[in-house]
C-alpha positions, 0 to 999 in steps of 0.5 A: 870484042875478042874470044873470051868464053870457053877458052882452053887454058892449062889446068892446075898441076899440069894435067891437061886443059880446062875451060876459062872465060873472061876479059883476062883471056880476051885482053892478051889476044888483042894485045898480041894482034896489035903487037903483030900489026905494030911490028909490021910497020917500018916506023913502029916507033912513030905515033902514026904506027900505033894508029895504023896498028889499030886500023889494021885490027879494026879492018880485021874485025867481024862485025857483030850486032847492028852494022858498024861500031856499036856499044856492045861489040865495038867494031866487032870480033877480032882474033876468033882464029886464035880461040882453041876449043877446050875439048880439042887439046888432049 
C-alpha cells in the first residue's frame, strides 16, 4: 500500500493545489521508490537487482492490518513520508 488518499495535486489552471485520491497517485510513488532502490544497486541491469529493490521496499513497509503480509495491505505501507497534505502547500 502507498499513500493515495487526500493527496496534494496541482489544481486546474495553475491555481494552487487540490485534493485527489486513488491508485493513480499511489503507483508513481511505488515506482519512484523502486527506481531509487534499483539505482543504488551496482549491478542494476541484473535480474537479481530487481529482486533486491523489491526486498528493500518490503523492508521499508510499515506493517498494517494483521501481522505480516495480508490480502488487504500486502506487506504494509510504503512512502508515507512522501505524502503532502493538500492543506499545507500554499
